[in-house]
All heavy atoms as TSV, in Angstrom:
chain	resi	resn	atom	element	x	y	z
A	1	MET	N	N	-8.490	25.737	-9.013
A	1	MET	CA	C	-7.859	25.163	-7.853
A	1	MET	C	C	-8.805	24.116	-7.257
A	1	MET	O	O	-9.996	24.337	-7.160
A	1	MET	CB	C	-7.543	26.234	-6.812
A	1	MET	CG	C	-6.867	25.629	-5.632
A	1	MET	SD	S	-6.391	26.664	-4.221
A	1	MET	CE	C	-6.378	28.298	-4.717
A	2	LYS	N	N	-8.238	22.968	-6.833
A	2	LYS	CA	C	-9.025	21.899	-6.233
A	2	LYS	C	C	-9.385	22.230	-4.794
A	2	LYS	O	O	-8.641	22.902	-4.088
A	2	LYS	CB	C	-8.253	20.579	-6.250
A	2	LYS	CG	C	-8.215	19.912	-7.579
A	2	LYS	CD	C	-7.671	18.525	-7.408
A	2	LYS	CE	C	-7.996	17.720	-8.624
A	2	LYS	NZ	N	-7.671	16.338	-8.462
A	3	VAL	N	N	-10.534	21.682	-4.387
A	3	VAL	CA	C	-10.968	21.829	-3.002
A	3	VAL	C	C	-10.140	20.892	-2.127
A	3	VAL	O	O	-9.837	19.766	-2.516
A	3	VAL	CB	C	-12.466	21.465	-2.895
A	3	VAL	CG1	C	-12.942	21.520	-1.457
A	3	VAL	CG2	C	-13.294	22.391	-3.758
A	4	LEU	N	N	-9.764	21.366	-0.966
A	4	LEU	CA	C	-8.981	20.551	-0.044
A	4	LEU	C	C	-9.946	19.839	0.897
A	4	LEU	O	O	-10.323	20.360	1.938
A	4	LEU	CB	C	-7.984	21.395	0.740
A	4	LEU	CG	C	-7.005	20.629	1.614
A	4	LEU	CD1	C	-6.165	19.683	0.780
A	4	LEU	CD2	C	-6.122	21.583	2.381
A	5	SER	N	N	-10.363	18.642	0.501
A	5	SER	CA	C	-11.272	17.847	1.318
A	5	SER	C	C	-10.500	17.192	2.459
A	5	SER	O	O	-9.267	17.247	2.517
A	5	SER	CB	C	-11.930	16.770	0.453
A	5	SER	OG	O	-10.946	15.866	-0.009
A	6	LYS	N	N	-11.249	16.569	3.352
A	6	LYS	CA	C	-10.624	15.875	4.476
A	6	LYS	C	C	-9.689	14.769	3.983
A	6	LYS	O	O	-8.563	14.624	4.477
A	6	LYS	CB	C	-11.698	15.286	5.387
A	6	LYS	CG	C	-11.164	14.553	6.588
A	6	LYS	CD	C	-12.314	13.991	7.412
A	6	LYS	CE	C	-11.818	13.121	8.532
A	6	LYS	NZ	N	-12.933	12.520	9.275
A	7	SER	N	N	-10.136	14.003	2.994
A	7	SER	CA	C	-9.293	12.908	2.491
A	7	SER	C	C	-8.056	13.433	1.779
A	7	SER	O	O	-6.971	12.874	1.922
A	7	SER	CB	C	-10.098	11.984	1.574
A	7	SER	OG	O	-10.616	12.696	0.483
A	8	ARG	N	N	-8.189	14.539	1.030
A	8	ARG	CA	C	-7.012	15.116	0.368
A	8	ARG	C	C	-6.061	15.734	1.391
A	8	ARG	O	O	-4.850	15.694	1.218
A	8	ARG	CB	C	-7.421	16.141	-0.686
A	8	ARG	CG	C	-8.019	15.488	-1.918
A	8	ARG	CD	C	-8.406	16.475	-3.008
A	8	ARG	NE	N	-7.460	17.523	-3.281
A	8	ARG	CZ	C	-6.371	17.402	-4.046
A	8	ARG	NH1	N	-6.089	16.262	-4.608
A	8	ARG	NH2	N	-5.571	18.423	-4.240
A	9	PHE	N	N	-6.609	16.295	2.479
A	9	PHE	CA	C	-5.770	16.841	3.543
A	9	PHE	C	C	-4.941	15.727	4.185
A	9	PHE	O	O	-3.734	15.865	4.388
A	9	PHE	CB	C	-6.642	17.529	4.597
A	9	PHE	CG	C	-5.857	18.083	5.751
A	9	PHE	CD1	C	-5.141	19.260	5.616
A	9	PHE	CD2	C	-5.824	17.418	6.964
A	9	PHE	CE1	C	-4.405	19.775	6.674
A	9	PHE	CE2	C	-5.096	17.915	8.028
A	9	PHE	CZ	C	-4.389	19.098	7.881
A	10	LYS	N	N	-5.597	14.584	4.481
A	10	LYS	CA	C	-4.890	13.454	5.069
A	10	LYS	C	C	-3.832	12.919	4.102
A	10	LYS	O	O	-2.742	12.539	4.517
A	10	LYS	CB	C	-5.883	12.357	5.439
A	10	LYS	CG	C	-6.723	12.704	6.654
A	10	LYS	CD	C	-7.791	11.669	6.935
A	10	LYS	CE	C	-7.179	10.345	7.288
A	10	LYS	NZ	N	-8.200	9.322	7.599
A	11	LEU	N	N	-4.159	12.885	2.810
A	11	LEU	CA	C	-3.200	12.442	1.811
A	11	LEU	C	C	-1.986	13.364	1.783
A	11	LEU	O	O	-0.848	12.914	1.706
A	11	LEU	CB	C	-3.875	12.406	0.437
A	11	LEU	CG	C	-3.098	11.807	-0.705
A	11	LEU	CD1	C	-2.916	10.304	-0.502
A	11	LEU	CD2	C	-3.831	12.054	-2.008
A	12	GLY	N	N	-2.221	14.666	1.881
A	12	GLY	CA	C	-1.134	15.633	1.896
A	12	GLY	C	C	-0.249	15.512	3.126
A	12	GLY	O	O	0.953	15.735	3.060
A	13	LEU	N	N	-0.852	15.149	4.260
A	13	LEU	CA	C	-0.061	14.938	5.469
A	13	LEU	C	C	0.837	13.715	5.311
A	13	LEU	O	O	1.965	13.698	5.799
A	13	LEU	CB	C	-0.965	14.747	6.686
A	13	LEU	CG	C	-1.675	15.986	7.195
A	13	LEU	CD1	C	-2.615	15.615	8.338
A	13	LEU	CD2	C	-0.686	17.039	7.643
A	14	GLU	N	N	0.299	12.695	4.639
A	14	GLU	CA	C	1.072	11.473	4.414
A	14	GLU	C	C	2.238	11.741	3.479
A	14	GLU	O	O	3.360	11.324	3.729
A	14	GLU	CB	C	0.165	10.400	3.817
A	14	GLU	CG	C	0.839	9.091	3.562
A	14	GLU	CD	C	-0.086	8.106	2.886
A	14	GLU	OE1	O	-1.292	8.121	3.146
A	14	GLU	OE2	O	0.424	7.310	2.078
A	15	CYS	N	N	1.954	12.440	2.384
A	15	CYS	CA	C	3.002	12.725	1.404
A	15	CYS	C	C	2.560	13.893	0.523
A	15	CYS	O	O	1.607	13.753	-0.252
A	15	CYS	CB	C	3.256	11.477	0.557
A	15	CYS	SG	S	4.493	11.724	-0.729
A	16	PRO	N	N	3.214	15.031	0.604
A	16	PRO	CA	C	2.825	16.184	-0.215
A	16	PRO	C	C	2.844	15.897	-1.717
A	16	PRO	O	O	2.028	16.441	-2.461
A	16	PRO	CB	C	3.863	17.249	0.143
A	16	PRO	CG	C	4.352	16.860	1.495
A	16	PRO	CD	C	4.301	15.361	1.519
A	17	ASN	N	N	3.736	15.022	-2.163
A	17	ASN	CA	C	3.782	14.695	-3.583
A	17	ASN	C	C	2.517	13.971	-4.028
A	17	ASN	O	O	2.032	14.178	-5.140
A	17	ASN	CB	C	5.000	13.836	-3.909
A	17	ASN	CG	C	6.272	14.637	-3.848
A	17	ASN	OD1	O	6.282	15.831	-4.124
A	17	ASN	ND2	N	7.355	13.995	-3.465
A	18	LYS	N	N	1.979	13.104	-3.166
A	18	LYS	CA	C	0.736	12.410	-3.498
A	18	LYS	C	C	-0.392	13.407	-3.688
A	18	LYS	O	O	-1.215	13.264	-4.583
A	18	LYS	CB	C	0.358	11.412	-2.400
A	18	LYS	CG	C	1.192	10.179	-2.380
A	18	LYS	CD	C	0.674	9.229	-1.315
A	18	LYS	CE	C	1.516	7.977	-1.230
A	18	LYS	NZ	N	0.989	7.058	-0.196
A	19	LEU	N	N	-0.431	14.421	-2.850
A	19	LEU	CA	C	-1.455	15.450	-2.965
A	19	LEU	C	C	-1.335	16.179	-4.297
A	19	LEU	O	O	-2.329	16.437	-4.972
A	19	LEU	CB	C	-1.355	16.430	-1.802
A	19	LEU	CG	C	-2.382	17.543	-1.769
A	19	LEU	CD1	C	-3.785	16.989	-1.659
A	19	LEU	CD2	C	-2.085	18.488	-0.622
A	20	TYR	N	N	-0.127	16.491	-4.688
A	20	TYR	CA	C	0.101	17.210	-5.945
A	20	TYR	C	C	-0.311	16.379	-7.158
A	20	TYR	O	O	-0.975	16.870	-8.070
A	20	TYR	CB	C	1.575	17.617	-6.067
A	20	TYR	CG	C	1.895	18.266	-7.389
A	20	TYR	CD1	C	1.579	19.601	-7.609
A	20	TYR	CD2	C	2.490	17.550	-8.413
A	20	TYR	CE1	C	1.852	20.207	-8.832
A	20	TYR	CE2	C	2.770	18.145	-9.632
A	20	TYR	CZ	C	2.450	19.476	-9.832
A	20	TYR	OH	O	2.717	20.057	-11.036
A	21	PHE	N	N	0.077	15.105	-7.177
A	21	PHE	CA	C	-0.145	14.275	-8.358
A	21	PHE	C	C	-1.523	13.615	-8.408
A	21	PHE	O	O	-1.923	13.109	-9.447
A	21	PHE	CB	C	0.935	13.191	-8.460
A	21	PHE	CG	C	2.279	13.757	-8.817
A	21	PHE	CD1	C	3.291	13.821	-7.882
A	21	PHE	CD2	C	2.522	14.240	-10.091
A	21	PHE	CE1	C	4.530	14.342	-8.213
A	21	PHE	CE2	C	3.766	14.770	-10.439
A	21	PHE	CZ	C	4.767	14.823	-9.495
A	22	THR	N	N	-2.268	13.621	-7.300
A	22	THR	CA	C	-3.596	13.017	-7.281
A	22	THR	C	C	-4.531	13.764	-8.222
A	22	THR	O	O	-4.616	14.982	-8.198
A	22	THR	CB	C	-4.180	13.042	-5.858
A	22	THR	OG1	O	-3.321	12.297	-5.017
A	22	THR	CG2	C	-5.564	12.456	-5.806
A	23	GLY	N	N	-5.209	13.004	-9.059
A	23	GLY	CA	C	-6.195	13.584	-9.962
A	23	GLY	C	C	-5.630	14.049	-11.293
A	23	GLY	O	O	-6.389	14.467	-12.166
A	24	LYS	N	N	-4.345	13.987	-11.485
A	24	LYS	CA	C	-3.755	14.376	-12.768
A	24	LYS	C	C	-3.763	13.153	-13.691
A	24	LYS	O	O	-3.192	12.117	-13.374
A	24	LYS	CB	C	-2.336	14.902	-12.567
A	24	LYS	CG	C	-2.295	16.184	-11.751
A	24	LYS	CD	C	-0.897	16.753	-11.714
A	24	LYS	CE	C	-0.799	17.969	-10.856
A	24	LYS	NZ	N	-1.407	19.146	-11.398
A	25	LYS	N	N	-4.430	13.287	-14.817
A	25	LYS	CA	C	-4.613	12.156	-15.737
A	25	LYS	C	C	-3.296	11.570	-16.231
A	25	LYS	O	O	-3.172	10.371	-16.402
A	25	LYS	CB	C	-5.472	12.574	-16.918
A	25	LYS	CG	C	-6.891	12.896	-16.543
A	25	LYS	CD	C	-7.687	13.346	-17.734
A	25	LYS	CE	C	-9.075	13.745	-17.306
A	25	LYS	NZ	N	-9.872	14.252	-18.429
A	26	GLU	N	N	-2.321	12.412	-16.449
A	26	GLU	CA	C	-1.041	11.920	-16.972
A	26	GLU	C	C	-0.271	11.093	-15.948
A	26	GLU	O	O	0.675	10.390	-16.282
A	26	GLU	CB	C	-0.170	13.062	-17.496
A	26	GLU	CG	C	0.198	14.107	-16.467
A	26	GLU	CD	C	-0.788	15.264	-16.358
A	26	GLU	OE1	O	-1.943	15.122	-16.769
A	26	GLU	OE2	O	-0.373	16.322	-15.857
A	27	TYR	N	N	-0.681	11.172	-14.679
A	27	TYR	CA	C	-0.033	10.389	-13.622
A	27	TYR	C	C	-0.994	9.388	-12.982
A	27	TYR	O	O	-0.840	9.011	-11.844
A	27	TYR	CB	C	0.521	11.321	-12.530
A	27	TYR	CG	C	1.536	12.293	-13.044
A	27	TYR	CD1	C	1.226	13.634	-13.185
A	27	TYR	CD2	C	2.802	11.863	-13.409
A	27	TYR	CE1	C	2.162	14.541	-13.669
A	27	TYR	CE2	C	3.732	12.756	-13.893
A	27	TYR	CZ	C	3.410	14.087	-14.015
A	27	TYR	OH	O	4.333	14.972	-14.490
A	28	ALA	N	N	-1.968	8.943	-13.733
A	28	ALA	CA	C	-2.976	8.018	-13.203
A	28	ALA	C	C	-2.333	6.697	-12.781
A	28	ALA	O	O	-1.350	6.239	-13.382
A	28	ALA	CB	C	-4.051	7.758	-14.248
A	29	ASN	N	N	-2.881	6.090	-11.760
A	29	ASN	CA	C	-2.383	4.822	-11.236
A	29	ASN	C	C	-2.760	3.688	-12.190
A	29	ASN	O	O	-3.927	3.431	-12.416
A	29	ASN	CB	C	-2.967	4.566	-9.852
A	29	ASN	CG	C	-2.411	3.322	-9.215
A	29	ASN	OD1	O	-1.588	2.626	-9.783
A	29	ASN	ND2	N	-2.867	3.045	-8.003
A	30	THR	N	N	-1.765	3.006	-12.712
A	30	THR	CA	C	-2.023	1.885	-13.612
A	30	THR	C	C	-1.662	0.559	-12.958
A	30	THR	O	O	-1.684	-0.474	-13.608
A	30	THR	CB	C	-1.201	2.035	-14.910
A	30	THR	OG1	O	0.186	2.096	-14.571
A	30	THR	CG2	C	-1.602	3.273	-15.671
A	31	LYS	N	N	-1.357	0.584	-11.677
A	31	LYS	CA	C	-0.911	-0.623	-10.989
A	31	LYS	C	C	-2.049	-1.569	-10.627
A	31	LYS	O	O	-1.807	-2.691	-10.241
A	31	LYS	CB	C	-0.142	-0.253	-9.721
A	31	LYS	CG	C	1.156	0.459	-10.007
A	31	LYS	CD	C	1.886	0.770	-8.735
A	31	LYS	CE	C	3.186	1.488	-9.041
A	31	LYS	NZ	N	3.911	1.831	-7.827
A	32	ASN	N	N	-3.293	-1.133	-10.734
A	32	ASN	CA	C	-4.422	-1.978	-10.366
A	32	ASN	C	C	-4.521	-3.219	-11.244
A	32	ASN	O	O	-5.024	-4.243	-10.806
A	32	ASN	CB	C	-5.724	-1.193	-10.436
A	32	ASN	CG	C	-5.770	-0.099	-9.397
A	32	ASN	OD1	O	-5.115	-0.190	-8.377
A	32	ASN	ND2	N	-6.538	0.929	-9.656
A	33	GLU	N	N	-4.050	-3.149	-12.463
A	33	GLU	CA	C	-4.164	-4.258	-13.397
A	33	GLU	C	C	-2.804	-4.878	-13.712
A	33	GLU	O	O	-2.648	-5.532	-14.728
A	33	GLU	CB	C	-4.839	-3.786	-14.673
A	33	GLU	CG	C	-6.235	-3.230	-14.431
A	33	GLU	CD	C	-6.842	-2.632	-15.672
A	33	GLU	OE1	O	-6.269	-2.792	-16.763
A	33	GLU	OE2	O	-7.889	-1.991	-15.552
A	34	ASP	N	N	-1.854	-4.693	-12.860
A	34	ASP	CA	C	-0.509	-5.185	-13.089
A	34	ASP	C	C	-0.398	-6.631	-12.610
A	34	ASP	O	O	-0.527	-6.924	-11.422
A	34	ASP	CB	C	0.493	-4.301	-12.346
A	34	ASP	CG	C	1.932	-4.592	-12.732
A	34	ASP	OD1	O	2.213	-5.699	-13.216
A	34	ASP	OD2	O	2.770	-3.703	-12.527
A	35	SER	N	N	-0.167	-7.557	-13.528
A	35	SER	CA	C	-0.090	-8.975	-13.171
A	35	SER	C	C	1.123	-9.268	-12.279
A	35	SER	O	O	1.069	-10.158	-11.433
A	35	SER	CB	C	-0.037	-9.839	-14.426
A	35	SER	OG	O	1.106	-9.518	-15.197
A	36	PHE	N	N	2.201	-8.518	-12.451
A	36	PHE	CA	C	3.379	-8.719	-11.617
A	36	PHE	C	C	3.075	-8.393	-10.156
A	36	PHE	O	O	3.434	-9.147	-9.253
A	36	PHE	CB	C	4.540	-7.858	-12.121
A	36	PHE	CG	C	5.778	-7.961	-11.272
A	36	PHE	CD1	C	6.550	-9.117	-11.297
A	36	PHE	CD2	C	6.167	-6.926	-10.458
A	36	PHE	CE1	C	7.692	-9.229	-10.502
A	36	PHE	CE2	C	7.305	-7.023	-9.666
A	36	PHE	CZ	C	8.065	-8.184	-9.699
A	37	LEU	N	N	2.390	-7.274	-9.910
A	37	LEU	CA	C	2.040	-6.904	-8.543
A	37	LEU	C	C	1.044	-7.892	-7.948
A	37	LEU	O	O	1.095	-8.189	-6.752
A	37	LEU	CB	C	1.471	-5.489	-8.512
A	37	LEU	CG	C	2.475	-4.380	-8.802
A	37	LEU	CD1	C	1.799	-3.026	-8.787
A	37	LEU	CD2	C	3.597	-4.406	-7.783
A	38	ALA	N	N	0.146	-8.418	-8.773
A	38	ALA	CA	C	-0.796	-9.437	-8.286
A	38	ALA	C	C	-0.039	-10.688	-7.856
A	38	ALA	O	O	-0.367	-11.304	-6.840
A	38	ALA	CB	C	-1.813	-9.762	-9.364
A	39	ALA	N	N	0.981	-11.066	-8.609
A	39	ALA	CA	C	1.785	-12.237	-8.256
A	39	ALA	C	C	2.555	-11.994	-6.956
A	39	ALA	O	O	2.669	-12.895	-6.123
A	39	ALA	CB	C	2.749	-12.582	-9.396
A	40	LEU	N	N	3.074	-10.787	-6.763
A	40	LEU	CA	C	3.775	-10.461	-5.520
A	40	LEU	C	C	2.834	-10.552	-4.319
A	40	LEU	O	O	3.211	-11.045	-3.258
A	40	LEU	CB	C	4.381	-9.059	-5.583
A	40	LEU	CG	C	5.639	-8.898	-6.421
A	40	LEU	CD1	C	6.070	-7.439	-6.429
A	40	LEU	CD2	C	6.751	-9.772	-5.910
A	41	ALA	N	N	1.607	-10.080	-4.488
A	41	ALA	CA	C	0.634	-10.158	-3.396
A	41	ALA	C	C	0.330	-11.603	-3.062
A	41	ALA	O	O	0.226	-11.979	-1.893
A	41	ALA	CB	C	-0.642	-9.416	-3.789
A	42	LYS	N	N	0.210	-12.430	-4.084
A	42	LYS	CA	C	-0.054	-13.849	-3.864
A	42	LYS	C	C	1.111	-14.494	-3.122
A	42	LYS	O	O	0.920	-15.299	-2.213
A	42	LYS	CB	C	-0.290	-14.549	-5.199
A	42	LYS	CG	C	-0.681	-15.995	-5.073
A	42	LYS	CD	C	-0.957	-16.600	-6.431
A	42	LYS	CE	C	-1.317	-18.064	-6.296
A	42	LYS	NZ	N	-1.515	-18.705	-7.590
A	43	GLU	N	N	2.325	-14.126	-3.474
A	43	GLU	CA	C	3.516	-14.645	-2.795
A	43	GLU	C	C	3.502	-14.257	-1.325
A	43	GLU	O	O	3.923	-15.015	-0.472
A	43	GLU	CB	C	4.792	-14.119	-3.455
A	43	GLU	CG	C	5.015	-14.615	-4.859
A	43	GLU	CD	C	5.472	-16.057	-4.911
A	43	GLU	OE1	O	6.135	-16.514	-3.961
A	43	GLU	OE2	O	5.167	-16.725	-5.897
A	44	GLY	N	N	3.011	-13.057	-1.010
A	44	GLY	CA	C	2.950	-12.612	0.373
A	44	GLY	C	C	2.051	-13.505	1.205
A	44	GLY	O	O	2.365	-13.845	2.347
A	45	PHE	N	N	0.928	-13.902	0.641
A	45	PHE	CA	C	0.034	-14.806	1.359
A	45	PHE	C	C	0.679	-16.174	1.548
A	45	PHE	O	O	0.487	-16.817	2.574
A	45	PHE	CB	C	-1.296	-14.953	0.615
A	45	PHE	CG	C	-2.113	-13.692	0.622
A	45	PHE	CD1	C	-2.432	-13.060	-0.563
A	45	PHE	CD2	C	-2.551	-13.134	1.816
A	45	PHE	CE1	C	-3.181	-11.906	-0.558
A	45	PHE	CE2	C	-3.296	-11.971	1.828
A	45	PHE	CZ	C	-3.613	-11.353	0.630
A	46	GLN	N	N	1.451	-16.601	0.576
A	46	GLN	CA	C	2.145	-17.881	0.699
A	46	GLN	C	C	3.207	-17.805	1.794
A	46	GLN	O	O	3.381	-18.750	2.567
A	46	GLN	CB	C	2.779	-18.273	-0.632
A	46	GLN	CG	C	1.762	-18.625	-1.695
A	46	GLN	CD	C	2.393	-18.830	-3.058
A	46	GLN	OE1	O	3.551	-18.515	-3.273
A	46	GLN	NE2	N	1.607	-19.340	-3.995
A	47	ALA	N	N	3.910	-16.689	1.871
A	47	ALA	CA	C	4.928	-16.522	2.908
A	47	ALA	C	C	4.280	-16.510	4.290
A	47	ALA	O	O	4.817	-17.086	5.245
A	47	ALA	CB	C	5.704	-15.219	2.680
A	48	GLU	N	N	3.106	-15.893	4.399
A	48	GLU	CA	C	2.396	-15.885	5.675
A	48	GLU	C	C	2.005	-17.301	6.078
A	48	GLU	O	O	2.174	-17.698	7.239
A	48	GLU	CB	C	1.146	-15.014	5.582
A	48	GLU	CG	C	0.317	-15.023	6.858
A	48	GLU	CD	C	-0.995	-14.283	6.717
A	48	GLU	OE1	O	-1.151	-13.468	5.792
A	48	GLU	OE2	O	-1.873	-14.521	7.553
A	49	ALA	N	N	1.492	-18.081	5.136
A	49	ALA	CA	C	1.091	-19.458	5.432
A	49	ALA	C	C	2.295	-20.291	5.866
A	49	ALA	O	O	2.207	-21.086	6.808
A	49	ALA	CB	C	0.420	-20.072	4.209
A	50	LEU	N	N	3.416	-20.112	5.214
A	50	LEU	CA	C	4.630	-20.840	5.566
A	50	LEU	C	C	5.105	-20.451	6.975
A	50	LEU	O	O	5.472	-21.315	7.772
A	50	LEU	CB	C	5.730	-20.557	4.539
A	50	LEU	CG	C	7.043	-21.294	4.726
A	50	LEU	CD1	C	6.822	-22.798	4.601
A	50	LEU	CD2	C	8.058	-20.823	3.697
A	51	ALA	N	N	5.062	-19.164	7.280
A	51	ALA	CA	C	5.476	-18.701	8.606
A	51	ALA	C	C	4.561	-19.266	9.690
A	51	ALA	O	O	5.019	-19.672	10.754
A	51	ALA	CB	C	5.464	-17.175	8.658
A	52	ARG	N	N	3.259	-19.326	9.403
A	52	ARG	CA	C	2.319	-19.888	10.381
A	52	ARG	C	C	2.583	-21.373	10.608
A	52	ARG	O	O	2.380	-21.873	11.711
A	52	ARG	CB	C	0.890	-19.663	9.922
A	52	ARG	CG	C	0.440	-18.225	10.048
A	52	ARG	CD	C	-0.967	-18.072	9.471
A	52	ARG	NE	N	-1.417	-16.711	9.537
A	52	ARG	CZ	C	-2.306	-16.271	10.425
A	52	ARG	NH1	N	-2.825	-17.085	11.312
A	52	ARG	NH2	N	-2.668	-15.011	10.413
A	53	MET	N	N	3.017	-22.078	9.570
A	53	MET	CA	C	3.326	-23.502	9.722
A	53	MET	C	C	4.566	-23.698	10.591
A	53	MET	O	O	4.613	-24.598	11.424
A	53	MET	CB	C	3.531	-24.152	8.349
A	53	MET	CG	C	2.237	-24.362	7.598
A	53	MET	SD	S	2.386	-25.000	5.910
A	53	MET	CE	C	3.847	-25.952	5.880
A	54	HIS	N	N	5.574	-22.860	10.393
A	54	HIS	CA	C	6.825	-22.986	11.143
A	54	HIS	C	C	6.700	-22.496	12.584
A	54	HIS	O	O	7.417	-22.953	13.466
A	54	HIS	CB	C	7.962	-22.238	10.441
A	54	HIS	CG	C	8.509	-22.964	9.261
A	54	HIS	ND1	N	9.354	-24.039	9.382
A	54	HIS	CD2	C	8.324	-22.778	7.936
A	54	HIS	CE1	C	9.663	-24.485	8.175
A	54	HIS	NE2	N	9.053	-23.732	7.283
A	55	TYR	N	N	5.815	-21.516	12.807
A	55	TYR	CA	C	5.643	-20.933	14.137
A	55	TYR	C	C	4.155	-20.936	14.511
A	55	TYR	O	O	3.505	-19.888	14.562
A	55	TYR	CB	C	6.192	-19.500	14.171
A	55	TYR	CG	C	7.638	-19.415	13.791
A	55	TYR	CD1	C	8.025	-19.053	12.509
A	55	TYR	CD2	C	8.633	-19.717	14.719
A	55	TYR	CE1	C	9.361	-19.000	12.144
A	55	TYR	CE2	C	9.972	-19.658	14.365
A	55	TYR	CZ	C	10.321	-19.298	13.086
A	55	TYR	OH	O	11.645	-19.237	12.728
A	56	PRO	N	N	3.588	-22.119	14.780
A	56	PRO	CA	C	2.147	-22.203	15.053
A	56	PRO	C	C	1.714	-21.444	16.307
A	56	PRO	O	O	0.570	-21.023	16.415
A	56	PRO	CB	C	1.887	-23.699	15.198
A	56	PRO	CG	C	3.212	-24.308	15.498
A	56	PRO	CD	C	4.235	-23.429	14.861
A	57	ASP	N	N	2.621	-21.241	17.254
A	57	ASP	CA	C	2.283	-20.513	18.479
A	57	ASP	C	C	2.715	-19.051	18.415
A	57	ASP	O	O	2.678	-18.351	19.434
A	57	ASP	CB	C	2.947	-21.181	19.694
A	57	ASP	CG	C	2.432	-22.589	19.919
A	57	ASP	OD1	O	1.248	-22.840	19.615
A	57	ASP	OD2	O	3.219	-23.446	20.381
A	58	GLY	N	N	3.104	-18.613	17.245
A	58	GLY	CA	C	3.557	-17.238	17.083
A	58	GLY	C	C	2.424	-16.244	17.238
A	58	GLY	O	O	1.246	-16.586	17.201
A	59	VAL	N	N	2.776	-14.989	17.401
A	59	VAL	CA	C	1.799	-13.915	17.564
A	59	VAL	C	C	1.631	-13.216	16.213
A	59	VAL	O	O	2.597	-12.709	15.643
A	59	VAL	CB	C	2.279	-12.901	18.624
A	59	VAL	CG1	C	1.294	-11.747	18.748
A	59	VAL	CG2	C	2.481	-13.593	19.951
A	60	PHE	N	N	0.396	-13.204	15.731
A	60	PHE	CA	C	0.095	-12.541	14.462
A	60	PHE	C	C	-0.153	-11.062	14.728
A	60	PHE	O	O	-0.984	-10.694	15.548
A	60	PHE	CB	C	-1.132	-13.174	13.806
A	60	PHE	CG	C	-1.482	-12.548	12.482
A	60	PHE	CD1	C	-0.676	-12.735	11.376
A	60	PHE	CD2	C	-2.614	-11.769	12.349
A	60	PHE	CE1	C	-0.988	-12.168	10.157
A	60	PHE	CE2	C	-2.937	-11.198	11.136
A	60	PHE	CZ	C	-2.123	-11.401	10.037
A	61	ILE	N	N	0.589	-10.200	14.057
A	61	ILE	CA	C	0.453	-8.760	14.233
A	61	ILE	C	C	-0.297	-8.211	13.027
A	61	ILE	O	O	0.203	-8.258	11.908
A	61	ILE	CB	C	1.828	-8.077	14.368
A	61	ILE	CG1	C	2.569	-8.664	15.560
A	61	ILE	CG2	C	1.662	-6.574	14.502
A	61	ILE	CD1	C	3.987	-8.197	15.682
A	62	GLU	N	N	-1.494	-7.715	13.273
A	62	GLU	CA	C	-2.308	-7.172	12.187
A	62	GLU	C	C	-2.001	-5.706	11.976
A	62	GLU	O	O	-1.556	-5.020	12.889
A	62	GLU	CB	C	-3.790	-7.346	12.502
A	62	GLU	CG	C	-4.220	-8.797	12.531
A	62	GLU	CD	C	-5.711	-8.939	12.647
A	62	GLU	OE1	O	-6.424	-8.291	11.867
A	62	GLU	OE2	O	-6.146	-9.698	13.512
A	63	GLY	N	N	-2.242	-5.239	10.778
A	63	GLY	CA	C	-2.051	-3.834	10.471
A	63	GLY	C	C	-1.762	-3.654	8.994
A	63	GLY	O	O	-1.642	-4.617	8.238
A	64	GLU	N	N	-1.674	-2.425	8.597
A	64	GLU	CA	C	-1.375	-2.091	7.215
A	64	GLU	C	C	0.103	-2.332	6.936
A	64	GLU	O	O	0.945	-2.030	7.775
A	64	GLU	CB	C	-1.712	-0.629	6.930
A	64	GLU	CG	C	-3.185	-0.335	6.975
A	64	GLU	CD	C	-3.948	-1.017	5.873
A	64	GLU	OE1	O	-3.469	-1.021	4.724
A	64	GLU	OE2	O	-5.022	-1.566	6.155
A	65	PRO	N	N	0.422	-2.875	5.760
A	65	PRO	CA	C	1.838	-3.041	5.431
A	65	PRO	C	C	2.493	-1.677	5.261
A	65	PRO	O	O	1.849	-0.717	4.867
A	65	PRO	CB	C	1.805	-3.800	4.102
A	65	PRO	CG	C	0.466	-3.541	3.538
A	65	PRO	CD	C	-0.461	-3.312	4.699
A	66	CYS	N	N	3.746	-1.617	5.575
A	66	CYS	CA	C	4.490	-0.369	5.491
A	66	CYS	C	C	5.511	-0.498	4.365
A	66	CYS	O	O	6.454	-1.271	4.456
A	66	CYS	CB	C	5.177	-0.090	6.814
A	66	CYS	SG	S	6.121	1.424	6.779
A	67	TYR	N	N	5.279	0.235	3.294
A	67	TYR	CA	C	6.197	0.206	2.172
A	67	TYR	C	C	6.986	1.503	2.158
A	67	TYR	O	O	6.417	2.576	2.206
A	67	TYR	CB	C	5.427	0.070	0.858
A	67	TYR	CG	C	4.546	-1.160	0.824
A	67	TYR	CD1	C	3.177	-1.047	0.904
A	67	TYR	CD2	C	5.109	-2.409	0.722
A	67	TYR	CE1	C	2.382	-2.168	0.876
A	67	TYR	CE2	C	4.321	-3.532	0.693
A	67	TYR	CZ	C	2.962	-3.410	0.773
A	67	TYR	OH	O	2.169	-4.526	0.754
A	68	GLY	N	N	8.259	1.402	2.116
A	68	GLY	CA	C	9.085	2.592	2.066
A	68	GLY	C	C	10.312	2.438	2.930
A	68	GLY	O	O	10.490	1.437	3.612
A	69	TYR	N	N	11.139	3.428	2.903
A	69	TYR	CA	C	12.390	3.380	3.647
A	69	TYR	C	C	12.268	4.155	4.936
A	69	TYR	O	O	11.660	5.197	5.008
A	69	TYR	CB	C	13.519	3.979	2.799
A	69	TYR	CG	C	13.730	3.220	1.515
A	69	TYR	CD1	C	13.295	3.759	0.310
A	69	TYR	CD2	C	14.326	1.980	1.518
A	69	TYR	CE1	C	13.464	3.066	-0.857
A	69	TYR	CE2	C	14.512	1.290	0.344
A	69	TYR	CZ	C	14.083	1.834	-0.844
A	69	TYR	OH	O	14.254	1.154	-2.005
A	70	GLY	N	N	12.844	3.596	5.973
A	70	GLY	CA	C	12.897	4.286	7.238
A	70	GLY	C	C	11.593	4.361	8.008
A	70	GLY	O	O	11.434	5.161	8.891
A	71	ILE	N	N	10.632	3.526	7.634
A	71	ILE	CA	C	9.343	3.572	8.320
A	71	ILE	C	C	9.170	2.311	9.136
A	71	ILE	O	O	9.429	1.241	8.730
A	71	ILE	CB	C	8.178	3.718	7.320
A	71	ILE	CG1	C	8.319	5.028	6.571
A	71	ILE	CG2	C	6.847	3.689	8.043
A	71	ILE	CD1	C	7.305	5.228	5.489
């Protein structure tokens, strides 16, 4: 049985499935080297630059992006 560290506890609070699948080799994250996801991230920066050009006096809201439904 794995030790429930502070970081794993926080992960479990965020999503119990993440806690279950974390550390299992057969479910390892392969998205770090995904060229498609890298292109999407680059597009996000381009969209931000375009928005700043159209709304130079706008208010920039910093924070972590929220991916998912209903959040």
